[in-house]
C-alpha positions as CSV (number, residue, x, y, z in Angstrom):
1,X,-9.2,39.9,-25.2
2,X,-9.2,36.1,-22.8
3,X,-7.1,33.2,-22.7
4,X,-9.6,30.2,-24.3
5,X,-9.4,26.2,-23.1
6,X,-11.9,24.5,-25.0
7,X,-12.2,20.9,-25.0
8,X,-14.7,19.3,-28.6
9,X,-14.2,17.2,-31.4
10,X,-12.2,17.5,-34.2
11,X,-12.1,16.6,-37.4
12,X,-10.3,17.4,-41.5
13,X,-13.0,18.8,-43.8
14,X,-12.8,16.1,-45.7
15,X,-12.0,13.0,-43.5
16,X,-15.5,14.4,-41.4
17,X,-16.1,10.8,-40.0
18,X,-12.6,10.5,-37.8
19,X,-14.3,12.2,-34.8
20,X,-11.3,12.8,-32.5
21,X,-11.7,14.6,-28.8
22,X,-9.4,17.4,-28.0
23,X,-8.7,19.9,-26.4
24,X,-8.2,24.2,-28.7
25,X,-6.2,26.6,-26.2
26,X,-5.6,30.9,-27.8
27,X,-4.4,33.3,-25.4
28,X,-2.5,36.4,-26.7
29,X,0.6,35.7,-24.8
30,X,1.2,32.5,-27.4
31,X,-0.6,31.0,-30.6
32,X,-2.9,28.4,-30.6
33,X,-2.9,25.0,-29.5
34,X,-4.7,22.0,-30.4
35,X,-4.3,19.1,-27.6
36,X,-5.9,15.8,-29.9
37,X,-6.1,12.4,-28.3
38,X,-5.6,9.5,-31.9
39,X,-4.8,10.7,-34.9
40,X,-6.4,12.5,-37.5
41,X,-5.5,10.9,-40.1
42,X,-2.8,7.6,-40.6
43,X,0.1,8.3,-41.3
44,X,1.9,6.1,-43.1
45,X,6.7,5.8,-43.0
46,X,7.7,8.7,-46.0
47,X,4.3,9.9,-46.3
48,X,5.5,14.0,-46.7
49,X,3.6,15.8,-44.0
50,X,1.3,19.1,-45.4
51,X,2.8,22.6,-44.3
52,X,-0.6,24.2,-45.2
53,X,-3.2,25.2,-43.4
């Protein structure tokens, strides 16, 4: 399988109005990575970040 690098606009399904530009990379040697230019959601001090995907 070849490596993939795609630029795109990303958003959370529960907040589709908040769009963030970024790049998705994937290769057989490494896990997928999503690099974002900005946050998908605001995180407050003390908020727990969910670990489920």
